[in-house]
N, C-alpha and C positions, 0 to 999 in steps of 0.2 A: 595510465595502464587500465584502470577500471572502465574508462570510456571505450578504449580499444577492445577490451574483452566483451563489453556489452554490444558493440557494433558487430563483432564477429558472431556472437550468439544470435543476434537478430538476423544476420545474413544466413546463418545455419537454419533458423526457423523458416525463413522465406524459401530457401532451397528445398527444405523438407516438404513444404506445402506444394511447391511446383512438382517435386518428384512423385508425390502421391497422385497428383493429377495425371502424370504420365503413366504411372502404374495402372491406373483405372481405365484411362481412355487414350493412351498414346499422346501424340502431339496435340490433337484436338482437346483431349482431357486436360493437358497442361495449360492450354490457353484459357479454357473455361475456369480452371483453378485460379489463374492469374486475374481474370476479370472478377471472380467472386472475392478474392482477397482485396483487390482495389476498392470494390464497392463497400465491403465491410469496414475497411480502414477509413474511408471517407465518412461513412456514417458514424463510426465511433469517434472520429476526430471532432466532429461537431456536437455529438450528443452524449458522449460517455459520462461526462460529469453529471448531467441531469439524471441519467439512468441510474448511476450508482447511488446518488443522494436519495432518489425515490425508493430504491430497493431497501434502504436502511431507514426510511421515514424521517429523514433529517429535516429540521425546520430552521430557516434562516433567522438569525438574531442580529441585533444592532447594539449601539451604545446604550440605548434605553433599556433593552430587555436583558442584556448580559454585559453590564458596564465593565467589570473587572477583566473578563476574558477578552472583550473587544479591544480595550485599551492595551492590554498586554500584547495581543497580536499586532496591533498597530505599531507599537514600539519595536517588537521583534522584526517586523517587516522593514522598518526603517534601518535597523541594524544590518539586515541582509541586503539592503538596497533593492527592495522589491516593492511593487505596487501593493496596496492594501487588498488582500483577497476577501472574498465573501466568507462569512463565518456562519457555521451551522452547529446546532446541537442535536444530539440523538437521544431520545428518551429511552435509555437502556442502562441497566445497572452494571453491566460489565465495563470495567475501565478500558478505554481504547480510543484511538483517533486515527484519522487518515486524511490525505490530501488528494485532490483531483483537479482536473482542468487541463485544457490542451496547451496552455502556455501561461507564463506569469501574469499576463494581462487579463486572463480569464480563469483564474484559479479560485479554488475554494478549499477551506480547511474545516474539518468536522471533528468534534469531540463528543463523547458520550457523557451523560449525566453522571454515570459511575466514575468517570475519570475525575470530574470536579468534586465528587463526594469523597473520594479516597485519597487524593493527592493534595499536597500543599501547593500554594501558588508557585513556589519556586520549581517544584517538580512538573507542574502543568506547563510552566514556561519552557522547561527542557523538552517536553513532548512536542509542544507547538513549534519550537525552533527546529526540531527534527523534521516535522511535516513541511515547514517552509523551506528546509534544505532540499526536500524532494521537488518542490516547486522550482527552486532556483536551478537545480540540476536537470530540469525537464524530465524527471523520472516519471511524472504522472502520464505524460504522453507515451514514453517508452513502454511503460507497463500496460497501457491501454492497447497499444499495437500488439504487444506480445500476447496478451490475453485474447485479443480478437483472432490472431493467427492460430493460437492453440485451439480455440473453439472451432475455427473453421476446419482445422485438421481433423478434429473429432467428428465434425459433420461429414467430411469426406470419407472417413472410416465407415460411418453408418451407410453412406451412399454406396460404398464398395460392397457392403454386405448384401444390399438389395439388388444391385445391378452389375457388380463386378464379374459375376460368374456367367453372364450372358455371352454366348459364343459369337453373337452378332456385333459385339462392341469391338473397340480397337485396343483392348488390353493386350500389351505385348508380352506380359509375364504370366498370363494365365492365372490359375488358382493360387500360385505362390504370391503373385503380386497382390491378389485380393487379401490374403492373410497378412501380408506386411502392412497394407493400408488399414486393415481393421485393428490390428493388435500392436505391432511394433511402432508404427508411425505416431499414433496418439501418445504412447508412452514416451517416445523420444521428445515429442513436443512438450510434454509435461516437464521432463527433465531440463530442457532448455529454458522454459519459462521460470522454473524455480531457481535455476542457476543465475539468471538475470536478476531476479528479485533479491536473492541473497547478496549479490555484488553491490546492488544499489543501497541496501540497508546499512552496510558498514560505512559507505561513503556519506550517507545522510546522518548517521550518528556523529561522525567526525565534524561535518559542517554544522550540524545542529548545536554541538558543543561550542563551536566558535561563535555562532550567532547569539546564543544566550550568555556565553562567557564563563559558564560553569559546568564542566563535564560531569561532575558528581550529581548535579540536579537531574540530568537525564539518566544517569546510572541508577540513582535511587528510584526514579519513576519506572524504569524498566523492571526492576525487581518487584515493585508493588503491582504493576500491571500484570506481570506473569503470574503472580500469586492470585490475582483477581480472576484471570481467565481460567485458571484451574478450578476455581470454585463456582463461577457464575456462567450459566449457559447463555448463549447469544442466538436466539431462534432465527433472526434475520440473516445472520452470517451463515448459519447452518443451511438455510434455504437458498443462499446465494454463494456457494463455496468458491466460485470463480473470482470473487472480490476479496478473498482472504488475504492475498498477497499485498493488498493496499494498506492494511492496518499496520500500526507500529509493532504490534505483537499479534501473531496468528490467533484469530478469535475462535477457531474451530477446536473442538474437543479432540484430545489425543495427539496434539502436535507438540512434541517435546524433544525430538532428536535432531542433532546437528549433522545431517547427512545429506546425500544427494536428493532425497525425496522431501525435504522440508522447504517450505516457502520462505522461512526466516532463519538466520543464523541462530545458534543456541544463545539464549539470553545471558547465560553466565559468561560466554565468550565475548559478547558485546559489552557487558559490564567491565570485563577485564581490560578491553581496549580503551574504554573511557577512563578507567583508572590510570592507565599508562599516560593518557593525555594530561590528566590532572597532575600526575607525578612529574611530567615534563615541564610543568609550569603554565599550562593553559588555564587561565582563570582571571577573574576580575572583569569589570565592565559588563556589557550586555544588559539584560533586563534586570531592573531593580524594583521589586514590589514596594508599594508605598509603606513607609514605616508606620504610619498611623493605622494601617489596616492590613496586617500580614496574614489575614485569615484565608481560608479556601474561598473559591469563587461563589458568589451568590448571583441569582438571576431569576427573572420572571419568564419562565418558558412559555411557549405557545400553548402548552398543555395545561397552563394555569398554575397559580400558586408560586410565591417567592420562596426560594430555599434560603434558609437563614445561615449566616456564616457560623462555622463551628470552630472549636478551639484549635489554634494552629498546632501543627506537629512538625518537629524537626525531621529533616530527611534521615532515613535509616537505610542501611545496606551492609553488605559484607565487609565494608571498609571500617565499620565501627561508628 
């Protein structure tokens, strides 16, 4: 059902884009809009992962520079029957993570240093399992296409402002069509984009819990990340708000409501769903941190300096 709903929302986004082109320039405008959409999607298909990682100053790591994290993701990838993705770290104190890439064979997962500092290894495993679920479900490509179409619709809205009122164009709706293209269409595109994102987050939570084998690890992580986002500003995310939907928790300030305008479901609702999975008996197996080293992750980041393991903490959350 989630895939059907996502397909319908993507179809609605495409139809909206074509409709705006028609409102601005008639049939010729619709064809131009189609060509623009195709060109933007081709470009984003091949380059979106590089663009997003660069926006957030992510640095690739390996088993030498981030051994615990790298080995964890390798084991979780095996659990999910996925190829090993590229692993990135973002030197940012806000706890968060995201996945990107056009397909499982060209995927990347990224975690902030704040995530590794604040969470236990079990909680980090829950987060990275969630991101691998996005890869397995091809959500990274879906969200890239959605973001590209939403951006293109906004661009067409700006185009309508400058050229839509020209009497010499082929606009069949006149000034009303210009207003719709400028105001209503970008808002509708935003709503569709957010609806798709929210649908995929619940699905990734469930599959992520299955991949790591412990729903409460992810539930505990979501609680801590939400608290960290409230306290810690993320300048890169604020400068690139179009990427906010990619993170496991919205990194932007002021995002707390579970309504049509939020890019993510309410965190408490997500935790409640994970608790239901745990109560239903999902647990056991999955990732198992080494018993001799249950500390948080340590690594030698490209920015220099090894982070020392800190005292392990047991997962905490509303379940006690």
